[in-house]
BALOBA-1460 file (C-alpha; in Angstrom, 3 decimals):
// residues 313
<rec num="1" residu="m" x="121.126" y="-45.358" z="-50.079"/>
<rec num="2" residu="w" x="119.569" y="-42.734" z="-51.791"/>
<rec num="3" residu="q" x="117.730" y="-41.606" z="-48.924"/>
<rec num="4" residu="v" x="120.933" y="-41.241" z="-46.865"/>
<rec num="5" residu="l" x="122.146" y="-38.256" z="-49.912"/>
<rec num="6" residu="a" x="119.244" y="-36.566" z="-49.897"/>
<rec num="7" residu="f" x="118.537" y="-36.474" z="-46.310"/>
<rec num="8" residu="a" x="122.501" y="-35.213" z="-45.495"/>
<rec num="9" residu="i" x="121.801" y="-32.673" z="-48.368"/>
<rec num="10" residu="s" x="118.281" y="-31.298" z="-47.614"/>
<rec num="11" residu="l" x="119.463" y="-31.028" z="-42.977"/>
<rec num="12" residu="s" x="122.910" y="-29.430" z="-44.412"/>
<rec num="13" residu="g" x="120.794" y="-26.790" z="-46.753"/>
<rec num="14" residu="l" x="118.283" y="-26.398" z="-44.050"/>
<rec num="15" residu="l" x="121.459" y="-25.706" z="-41.086"/>
<rec num="16" residu="i" x="122.875" y="-23.101" z="-43.902"/>
<rec num="17" residu="a" x="119.465" y="-21.810" z="-44.546"/>
<rec num="18" residu="t" x="118.555" y="-21.493" z="-40.809"/>
<rec num="19" residu="y" x="121.840" y="-19.675" z="-40.168"/>
<rec num="20" residu="t" x="121.348" y="-17.130" z="-43.074"/>
<rec num="21" residu="d" x="117.754" y="-16.599" z="-41.773"/>
<rec num="22" residu="l" x="117.678" y="-16.096" z="-38.336"/>
<rec num="23" residu="k" x="121.462" y="-13.454" z="-39.180"/>
<rec num="24" residu="e" x="120.420" y="-11.840" z="-42.341"/>
<rec num="25" residu="r" x="116.727" y="-12.961" z="-42.599"/>
<rec num="26" residu="i" x="117.312" y="-14.482" z="-46.292"/>
<rec num="27" residu="v" x="117.872" y="-17.801" z="-47.784"/>
<rec num="28" residu="p" x="120.471" y="-17.490" z="-50.409"/>
<rec num="29" residu="n" x="119.271" y="-17.976" z="-54.113"/>
<rec num="30" residu="r" x="122.218" y="-20.079" z="-54.625"/>
<rec num="31" residu="l" x="121.139" y="-22.695" z="-51.816"/>
<rec num="32" residu="n" x="118.276" y="-22.872" z="-53.374"/>
<rec num="33" residu="l" x="118.941" y="-23.582" z="-56.928"/>
<rec num="34" residu="f" x="122.023" y="-26.210" z="-55.526"/>
<rec num="35" residu="l" x="119.129" y="-27.990" z="-53.713"/>
<rec num="36" residu="v" x="117.083" y="-28.443" z="-56.458"/>
<rec num="37" residu="s" x="119.464" y="-29.300" z="-59.017"/>
<rec num="38" residu="s" x="120.645" y="-32.007" z="-56.388"/>
<rec num="39" residu="g" x="117.360" y="-33.316" z="-55.666"/>
<rec num="40" residu="l" x="116.295" y="-33.951" z="-59.511"/>
<rec num="41" residu="l" x="120.179" y="-35.493" z="-59.987"/>
<rec num="42" residu="i" x="119.403" y="-37.801" z="-57.561"/>
<rec num="43" residu="h" x="116.219" y="-39.430" z="-58.192"/>
<rec num="44" residu="l" x="116.812" y="-39.143" z="-61.638"/>
<rec num="45" residu="s" x="119.914" y="-41.107" z="-61.251"/>
<rec num="46" residu="f" x="118.149" y="-43.557" z="-59.167"/>
<rec num="47" residu="s" x="115.590" y="-44.052" z="-61.404"/>
<rec num="48" residu="y" x="117.735" y="-44.303" z="-64.138"/>
<rec num="49" residu="l" x="119.984" y="-47.200" z="-62.565"/>
<rec num="50" residu="n" x="117.289" y="-48.729" z="-61.382"/>
<rec num="51" residu="n" x="115.091" y="-48.642" z="-64.711"/>
<rec num="52" residu="n" x="112.207" y="-47.195" z="-62.481"/>
<rec num="53" residu="w" x="111.155" y="-44.213" z="-63.567"/>
<rec num="54" residu="s" x="108.422" y="-43.497" z="-60.790"/>
<rec num="55" residu="l" x="110.341" y="-42.034" z="-57.957"/>
<rec num="56" residu="f" x="111.992" y="-39.367" z="-60.736"/>
<rec num="57" residu="g" x="108.215" y="-38.640" z="-61.140"/>
<rec num="58" residu="y" x="107.481" y="-38.424" z="-57.730"/>
<rec num="59" residu="a" x="109.986" y="-35.622" z="-57.567"/>
<rec num="60" residu="i" x="108.911" y="-33.955" z="-60.193"/>
<rec num="61" residu="f" x="105.457" y="-33.908" z="-59.317"/>
<rec num="62" residu="a" x="106.200" y="-32.896" z="-55.463"/>
<rec num="63" residu="l" x="108.522" y="-30.340" z="-56.925"/>
<rec num="64" residu="i" x="105.827" y="-28.689" z="-58.717"/>
<rec num="65" residu="y" x="103.061" y="-28.827" z="-56.271"/>
<rec num="66" residu="s" x="104.978" y="-27.609" z="-53.675"/>
<rec num="67" residu="f" x="106.375" y="-24.432" z="-55.551"/>
<rec num="68" residu="m" x="102.221" y="-23.840" z="-56.780"/>
<rec num="69" residu="f" x="100.934" y="-23.949" z="-52.865"/>
<rec num="70" residu="a" x="104.302" y="-22.311" z="-51.443"/>
<rec num="71" residu="y" x="103.549" y="-19.595" z="-53.906"/>
<rec num="72" residu="f" x="100.172" y="-18.754" z="-53.405"/>
<rec num="73" residu="l" x="101.028" y="-18.614" z="-49.392"/>
<rec num="74" residu="y" x="103.643" y="-16.206" z="-51.314"/>
<rec num="75" residu="k" x="100.867" y="-14.017" z="-52.768"/>
<rec num="76" residu="i" x="98.797" y="-13.442" z="-49.913"/>
<rec num="77" residu="g" x="101.811" y="-12.440" z="-47.492"/>
<rec num="78" residu="v" x="102.562" y="-15.039" z="-45.403"/>
<rec num="79" residu="w" x="105.633" y="-16.130" z="-47.214"/>
<rec num="80" residu="a" x="108.443" y="-14.613" z="-48.250"/>
<rec num="81" residu="g" x="110.340" y="-15.528" z="-51.557"/>
<rec num="82" residu="g" x="113.309" y="-17.193" z="-50.268"/>
<rec num="83" residu="d" x="110.465" y="-19.796" z="-48.133"/>
<rec num="84" residu="v" x="109.058" y="-20.505" z="-51.436"/>
<rec num="85" residu="k" x="111.829" y="-21.530" z="-52.969"/>
<rec num="86" residu="l" x="113.063" y="-23.628" z="-50.071"/>
<rec num="87" residu="f" x="110.440" y="-25.265" z="-50.091"/>
<rec num="88" residu="a" x="109.936" y="-26.727" z="-53.626"/>
<rec num="89" residu="a" x="113.644" y="-27.264" z="-53.396"/>
<rec num="90" residu="l" x="112.966" y="-29.769" z="-50.163"/>
<rec num="91" residu="a" x="109.972" y="-31.449" z="-52.035"/>
<rec num="92" residu="a" x="112.263" y="-31.910" z="-55.124"/>
<rec num="93" residu="l" x="114.724" y="-33.555" z="-52.853"/>
<rec num="94" residu="n" x="112.672" y="-35.398" z="-50.026"/>
<rec num="95" residu="p" x="108.967" y="-36.533" z="-52.409"/>
<rec num="96" residu="v" x="108.298" y="-39.253" z="-50.221"/>
<rec num="97" residu="n" x="109.872" y="-39.040" z="-46.171"/>
<rec num="98" residu="p" x="113.235" y="-40.099" z="-46.237"/>
<rec num="99" residu="f" x="112.600" y="-42.138" z="-42.677"/>
<rec num="100" residu="i" x="116.629" y="-41.588" z="-41.848"/>
<rec num="101" residu="a" x="115.759" y="-43.546" z="-38.530"/>
<rec num="102" residu="k" x="115.200" y="-46.950" z="-39.940"/>
<rec num="103" residu="f" x="119.130" y="-47.178" z="-40.474"/>
<rec num="104" residu="f" x="119.509" y="-46.804" z="-36.646"/>
<rec num="105" residu="g" x="117.172" y="-49.357" z="-36.201"/>
<rec num="106" residu="f" x="113.750" y="-47.024" z="-35.277"/>
<rec num="107" residu="n" x="110.918" y="-48.733" z="-36.125"/>
<rec num="108" residu="g" x="107.939" y="-46.235" z="-38.020"/>
<rec num="109" residu="t" x="105.253" y="-46.111" z="-40.120"/>
<rec num="110" residu="t" x="105.942" y="-44.640" z="-43.518"/>
<rec num="111" residu="i" x="103.912" y="-44.163" z="-46.643"/>
<rec num="112" residu="s" x="105.050" y="-44.324" z="-50.250"/>
<rec num="113" residu="i" x="103.327" y="-41.921" z="-52.063"/>
<rec num="114" residu="p" x="104.477" y="-38.477" z="-52.576"/>
<rec num="115" residu="l" x="103.064" y="-36.319" z="-50.158"/>
<rec num="116" residu="f" x="106.178" y="-35.362" z="-47.850"/>
<rec num="117" residu="p" x="105.911" y="-31.928" z="-48.370"/>
<rec num="118" residu="i" x="102.579" y="-31.814" z="-47.513"/>
<rec num="119" residu="e" x="103.413" y="-33.590" z="-43.985"/>
<rec num="120" residu="l" x="106.704" y="-31.165" z="-43.468"/>
<rec num="121" residu="f" x="104.483" y="-27.613" z="-43.567"/>
<rec num="122" residu="v" x="102.108" y="-29.111" z="-41.544"/>
<rec num="123" residu="l" x="104.630" y="-29.788" z="-38.758"/>
<rec num="124" residu="t" x="106.169" y="-26.281" z="-39.393"/>
<rec num="125" residu="v" x="103.341" y="-24.656" z="-38.662"/>
<rec num="126" residu="f" x="102.779" y="-26.486" z="-35.148"/>
<rec num="127" residu="a" x="106.456" y="-25.846" z="-34.787"/>
<rec num="128" residu="m" x="105.971" y="-21.978" z="-35.409"/>
<rec num="129" residu="l" x="103.767" y="-22.223" z="-32.430"/>
<rec num="130" residu="p" x="106.015" y="-22.569" z="-29.845"/>
<rec num="131" residu="i" x="108.701" y="-20.164" z="-31.706"/>
<rec num="132" residu="n" x="106.347" y="-17.306" z="-31.857"/>
<rec num="133" residu="i" x="105.126" y="-17.605" z="-28.469"/>
<rec num="134" residu="a" x="108.480" y="-17.677" z="-27.225"/>
<rec num="135" residu="i" x="109.231" y="-14.516" z="-28.680"/>
<rec num="136" residu="l" x="106.378" y="-12.966" z="-27.639"/>
<rec num="137" residu="f" x="107.341" y="-13.633" z="-24.492"/>
<rec num="138" residu="k" x="110.850" y="-12.631" z="-24.315"/>
<rec num="139" residu="r" x="109.325" y="-9.272" z="-25.872"/>
<rec num="140" residu="a" x="106.498" y="-8.601" z="-23.520"/>
<rec num="141" residu="d" x="106.412" y="-6.588" z="-20.465"/>
<rec num="142" residu="s" x="106.385" y="-8.426" z="-17.050"/>
<rec num="143" residu="n" x="102.422" y="-8.305" z="-16.808"/>
<rec num="144" residu="t" x="101.602" y="-9.254" z="-19.982"/>
<rec num="145" residu="r" x="103.967" y="-12.638" z="-19.519"/>
<rec num="146" residu="k" x="102.507" y="-12.931" z="-16.300"/>
<rec num="147" residu="h" x="98.497" y="-12.939" z="-17.676"/>
<rec num="148" residu="l" x="99.638" y="-15.532" z="-20.464"/>
<rec num="149" residu="l" x="101.531" y="-17.371" z="-18.166"/>
<rec num="150" residu="f" x="98.084" y="-17.710" z="-16.459"/>
<rec num="151" residu="l" x="95.775" y="-18.235" z="-19.446"/>
<rec num="152" residu="l" x="97.866" y="-21.105" z="-20.687"/>
<rec num="153" residu="s" x="97.680" y="-22.611" z="-16.594"/>
<rec num="154" residu="i" x="94.293" y="-22.703" z="-16.758"/>
<rec num="155" residu="p" x="94.087" y="-25.028" z="-19.932"/>
<rec num="156" residu="a" x="97.249" y="-26.984" z="-18.752"/>
<rec num="157" residu="f" x="95.566" y="-27.990" z="-15.113"/>
<rec num="158" residu="l" x="92.182" y="-28.955" z="-17.032"/>
<rec num="159" residu="w" x="94.233" y="-31.519" z="-18.779"/>
<rec num="160" residu="v" x="95.817" y="-33.096" z="-16.072"/>
<rec num="161" residu="c" x="92.550" y="-33.143" z="-13.991"/>
<rec num="162" residu="s" x="91.371" y="-35.033" z="-17.958"/>
<rec num="163" residu="t" x="94.076" y="-37.784" z="-17.129"/>
<rec num="164" residu="a" x="93.968" y="-38.196" z="-13.505"/>
<rec num="165" residu="i" x="90.401" y="-38.474" z="-13.056"/>
<rec num="166" residu="p" x="89.192" y="-42.125" z="-13.676"/>
<rec num="167" residu="i" x="85.703" y="-41.493" z="-14.585"/>
<rec num="168" residu="e" x="85.318" y="-41.483" z="-18.638"/>
<rec num="169" residu="m" x="82.920" y="-38.727" z="-18.884"/>
<rec num="170" residu="v" x="84.330" y="-36.776" z="-16.336"/>
<rec num="171" residu="s" x="87.492" y="-37.070" z="-18.169"/>
<rec num="172" residu="t" x="86.357" y="-36.696" z="-21.583"/>
<rec num="173" residu="l" x="85.050" y="-33.490" z="-20.124"/>
<rec num="174" residu="f" x="88.013" y="-31.887" z="-18.695"/>
<rec num="175" residu="a" x="90.096" y="-32.951" z="-22.013"/>
<rec num="176" residu="t" x="87.771" y="-30.634" z="-24.532"/>
<rec num="177" residu="l" x="87.762" y="-27.954" z="-21.924"/>
<rec num="178" residu="s" x="91.449" y="-27.673" z="-22.263"/>
<rec num="179" residu="f" x="91.397" y="-27.801" z="-25.097"/>
<rec num="180" residu="f" x="88.882" y="-25.056" z="-25.966"/>
<rec num="181" residu="g" x="91.476" y="-23.052" z="-22.908"/>
<rec num="182" residu="f" x="94.261" y="-23.605" z="-24.693"/>
<rec num="183" residu="i" x="92.978" y="-22.065" z="-28.382"/>
<rec num="184" residu="y" x="92.132" y="-19.180" z="-26.013"/>
<rec num="185" residu="f" x="95.333" y="-18.780" z="-25.149"/>
<rec num="186" residu="i" x="96.501" y="-19.064" z="-28.560"/>
<rec num="187" residu="f" x="94.132" y="-16.252" z="-29.394"/>
<rec num="188" residu="a" x="95.208" y="-14.192" z="-26.702"/>
<rec num="189" residu="c" x="98.545" y="-14.631" z="-27.773"/>
<rec num="190" residu="y" x="97.755" y="-13.776" z="-31.642"/>
<rec num="191" residu="f" x="96.520" y="-10.203" z="-30.343"/>
<rec num="192" residu="a" x="99.199" y="-9.559" z="-27.672"/>
<rec num="193" residu="g" x="101.468" y="-10.134" z="-30.672"/>
<rec num="194" residu="k" x="100.113" y="-7.514" z="-32.549"/>
<rec num="195" residu="i" x="100.712" y="-4.901" z="-30.217"/>
<rec num="196" residu="i" x="104.340" y="-5.931" z="-29.094"/>
<rec num="197" residu="l" x="105.827" y="-6.782" z="-32.110"/>
<rec num="198" residu="t" x="104.878" y="-4.312" z="-33.723"/>
<rec num="199" residu="k" x="106.720" y="-0.473" z="-33.582"/>
<rec num="200" residu="k" x="106.910" y="2.744" z="-35.117"/>
<rec num="201" residu="i" x="109.839" y="4.010" z="-37.342"/>
<rec num="202" residu="r" x="109.393" y="7.783" z="-39.312"/>
<rec num="203" residu="i" x="108.979" y="6.354" z="-43.121"/>
<rec num="204" residu="s" x="112.464" y="8.384" z="-43.483"/>
<rec num="205" residu="e" x="113.505" y="5.362" z="-41.609"/>
<rec num="206" residu="l" x="112.056" y="2.721" z="-43.579"/>
<rec num="207" residu="q" x="114.192" y="0.048" z="-45.612"/>
<rec num="208" residu="e" x="113.536" y="-2.509" z="-48.063"/>
<rec num="209" residu="g" x="112.616" y="-5.539" z="-46.583"/>
<rec num="210" residu="d" x="110.678" y="-3.921" z="-43.249"/>
<rec num="211" residu="i" x="106.999" y="-5.497" z="-43.236"/>
<rec num="212" residu="p" x="104.423" y="-2.434" z="-42.444"/>
<rec num="213" residu="a" x="101.300" y="-3.024" z="-39.990"/>
<rec num="214" residu="e" x="99.156" y="-1.185" z="-41.822"/>
<rec num="215" residu="f" x="97.512" y="-0.644" z="-45.769"/>
<rec num="216" residu="i" x="98.311" y="2.109" z="-46.745"/>
<rec num="217" residu="r" x="96.820" y="3.313" z="-50.055"/>
<rec num="218" residu="i" x="95.324" y="6.553" z="-52.245"/>
<rec num="219" residu="v" x="91.273" y="6.426" z="-52.440"/>
<rec num="220" residu="n" x="90.247" y="9.386" z="-54.862"/>
<rec num="221" residu="g" x="92.739" y="11.159" z="-54.145"/>
<rec num="222" residu="k" x="93.233" y="10.783" z="-50.559"/>
<rec num="223" residu="v" x="95.512" y="8.541" z="-48.204"/>
<rec num="224" residu="i" x="93.873" y="5.958" z="-46.177"/>
<rec num="225" residu="r" x="95.713" y="3.880" z="-43.304"/>
<rec num="226" residu="e" x="94.149" y="1.294" z="-41.842"/>
<rec num="227" residu="k" x="96.194" y="-1.097" z="-39.114"/>
<rec num="228" residu="g" x="95.567" y="-4.597" z="-38.445"/>
<rec num="229" residu="f" x="94.739" y="-7.590" z="-39.955"/>
<rec num="230" residu="n" x="91.413" y="-9.797" z="-40.157"/>
<rec num="231" residu="i" x="89.814" y="-12.654" z="-42.324"/>
<rec num="232" residu="k" x="87.845" y="-9.733" z="-44.336"/>
<rec num="233" residu="k" x="90.712" y="-7.489" z="-45.448"/>
<rec num="234" residu="l" x="92.410" y="-10.958" z="-46.345"/>
<rec num="235" residu="i" x="89.136" y="-11.631" z="-48.931"/>
<rec num="236" residu="n" x="89.009" y="-8.389" z="-49.817"/>
<rec num="237" residu="y" x="92.749" y="-8.358" z="-50.390"/>
<rec num="238" residu="l" x="92.800" y="-11.741" z="-52.798"/>
<rec num="239" residu="a" x="89.476" y="-10.576" z="-54.737"/>
<rec num="240" residu="q" x="90.878" y="-7.148" z="-55.913"/>
<rec num="241" residu="h" x="94.175" y="-9.006" z="-57.183"/>
<rec num="242" residu="k" x="92.055" y="-11.327" z="-58.385"/>
<rec num="243" residu="i" x="89.756" y="-9.474" z="-60.532"/>
<rec num="244" residu="g" x="91.440" y="-6.508" z="-61.241"/>
<rec num="245" residu="n" x="88.981" y="-4.427" z="-58.625"/>
<rec num="246" residu="s" x="90.114" y="-0.425" z="-58.246"/>
<rec num="247" residu="k" x="87.670" y="0.587" z="-55.941"/>
<rec num="248" residu="q" x="89.928" y="0.045" z="-53.011"/>
<rec num="249" residu="g" x="92.405" y="2.516" z="-54.627"/>
<rec num="250" residu="d" x="95.784" y="2.385" z="-55.308"/>
<rec num="251" residu="e" x="97.288" y="0.398" z="-52.984"/>
<rec num="252" residu="i" x="101.354" y="1.349" z="-51.788"/>
<rec num="253" residu="v" x="102.049" y="-0.995" z="-48.834"/>
<rec num="254" residu="s" x="100.445" y="-3.814" z="-47.243"/>
<rec num="255" residu="p" x="101.186" y="-6.393" z="-44.198"/>
<rec num="256" residu="l" x="100.043" y="-9.506" z="-46.332"/>
<rec num="257" residu="k" x="103.360" y="-9.134" z="-48.593"/>
<rec num="258" residu="a" x="105.651" y="-10.865" z="-46.698"/>
<rec num="259" residu="r" x="108.591" y="-9.332" z="-49.009"/>
<rec num="260" residu="g" x="107.764" y="-6.529" z="-46.965"/>
<rec num="261" residu="v" x="108.205" y="-3.539" z="-48.710"/>
<rec num="262" residu="t" x="110.500" y="-2.368" z="-52.461"/>
<rec num="263" residu="e" x="112.125" y="0.158" z="-52.749"/>
<rec num="264" residu="e" x="109.641" y="1.382" z="-54.919"/>
<rec num="265" residu="e" x="107.274" y="1.594" z="-52.662"/>
<rec num="266" residu="i" x="109.242" y="3.856" z="-50.028"/>
<rec num="267" residu="m" x="109.767" y="6.402" z="-52.852"/>
<rec num="268" residu="k" x="106.299" y="6.217" z="-53.372"/>
<rec num="269" residu="l" x="105.727" y="7.026" z="-49.573"/>
<rec num="270" residu="k" x="108.359" y="9.338" z="-49.263"/>
<rec num="271" residu="e" x="106.842" y="11.459" z="-52.359"/>
<rec num="272" residu="l" x="103.454" y="11.738" z="-50.229"/>
<rec num="273" residu="v" x="105.075" y="12.782" z="-47.083"/>
<rec num="274" residu="n" x="107.271" y="15.139" z="-49.474"/>
<rec num="275" residu="k" x="104.203" y="16.588" z="-50.550"/>
<rec num="276" residu="k" x="102.177" y="16.854" z="-46.625"/>
<rec num="277" residu="m" x="99.817" y="13.718" z="-47.537"/>
<rec num="278" residu="l" x="101.130" y="11.382" z="-45.169"/>
<rec num="279" residu="e" x="102.600" y="11.355" z="-41.826"/>
<rec num="280" residu="d" x="106.770" y="10.833" z="-41.688"/>
<rec num="281" residu="s" x="105.852" y="7.997" z="-39.520"/>
<rec num="282" residu="i" x="104.779" y="4.052" z="-40.371"/>
<rec num="283" residu="y" x="103.777" y="0.897" z="-38.217"/>
<rec num="284" residu="i" x="105.839" y="-1.850" z="-38.930"/>
<rec num="285" residu="k" x="105.788" y="-5.848" z="-37.426"/>
<rec num="286" residu="e" x="109.075" y="-8.165" z="-36.727"/>
<rec num="287" residu="s" x="108.497" y="-10.960" z="-38.661"/>
<rec num="288" residu="t" x="109.786" y="-14.014" z="-36.848"/>
<rec num="289" residu="p" x="111.895" y="-16.642" z="-39.259"/>
<rec num="290" residu="m" x="110.367" y="-19.779" z="-40.762"/>
<rec num="291" residu="v" x="113.451" y="-21.633" z="-41.031"/>
<rec num="292" residu="p" x="114.315" y="-23.117" z="-38.111"/>
<rec num="293" residu="a" x="111.066" y="-24.672" z="-37.774"/>
<rec num="294" residu="i" x="110.967" y="-26.368" z="-41.183"/>
<rec num="295" residu="l" x="114.403" y="-27.310" z="-39.731"/>
<rec num="296" residu="a" x="112.743" y="-28.710" z="-36.645"/>
<rec num="297" residu="a" x="109.778" y="-30.548" z="-38.926"/>
<rec num="298" residu="y" x="112.566" y="-31.844" z="-41.369"/>
<rec num="299" residu="i" x="114.218" y="-33.492" z="-38.481"/>
<rec num="300" residu="v" x="110.916" y="-34.519" z="-36.241"/>
<rec num="301" residu="l" x="109.587" y="-36.418" z="-39.224"/>
<rec num="302" residu="n" x="112.635" y="-38.046" z="-40.221"/>
<rec num="303" residu="i" x="113.090" y="-39.397" z="-36.277"/>
<rec num="304" residu="s" x="109.018" y="-40.288" z="-36.051"/>
<rec num="305" residu="g" x="108.007" y="-40.929" z="-39.659"/>
<rec num="306" residu="d" x="104.861" y="-40.183" z="-40.962"/>
<rec num="307" residu="v" x="103.317" y="-39.996" z="-38.280"/>
<rec num="308" residu="l" x="100.907" y="-37.261" z="-38.972"/>
<rec num="309" residu="w" x="98.753" y="-39.460" z="-42.110"/>
<rec num="310" residu="l" x="98.345" y="-42.350" z="-38.976"/>
<rec num="311" residu="l" x="96.282" y="-39.530" z="-37.816"/>
<rec num="312" residu="v" x="93.920" y="-38.927" z="-40.137"/>
<rec num="313" residu="a" x="93.999" y="-42.514" z="-41.213"/>
């Protein structure tokens, strides 16, 4: 029954983390420490009592690779520090899928190797999609909302046609067009979000943790500002921090850091404003909470089993 205990602790921790993430945009360190300690203790005890140390080894392995993967996402600005610790803690508690639904008579396929954290991450990404779109629709004006709904209606209509038409070739064509139409809708939401989910504030109003929507750096004594984000900028950013390239100048703030700005960075910006080198304004973006998506993905996988692995098997 160790799976039930691991599930109960994980679910309770995710509910608390969801509350704090939505209210204060933080995941308490004490909560993460409790979760990872509980995970290691549960698997250590089970392994000792059954004289089978493979499960404890699974927990250690899942904890290490999950932390390394999540830390990489933190370094490139995808996740905040609290998300990294929470994800690693969940890996220690759930190296394999607890699949709690089986205790209630549900059938499902599960795998017995410690890859559940990977599956949890993938489903979290999918769960973030409707959350982000819902936030985007809520913040958008009526014209933008109508335009996005129209773009969504096209692939939806094509999908209905693909299921209704009995001719296989025509049905496949409509399904393919529906897929590409949905991808186009996602890109449209992404670019709309870059405009809608950003706002301009005074640097004097900037607070620790605010996420800038632009790069600000000093190159050859001059302040350089760049708005937006693309793959080229991400590659340049990674290359610069990997090899210590100084050609890009002294970076002050970057939209690729999910942790947001620090007090030290805010002080640097204010110094530049006082020296008349920088306008007293900055674009910041509104990040969306990730823990609710992790919670949703965790619940789904404990009801459905390891469904994602069936798709690639």
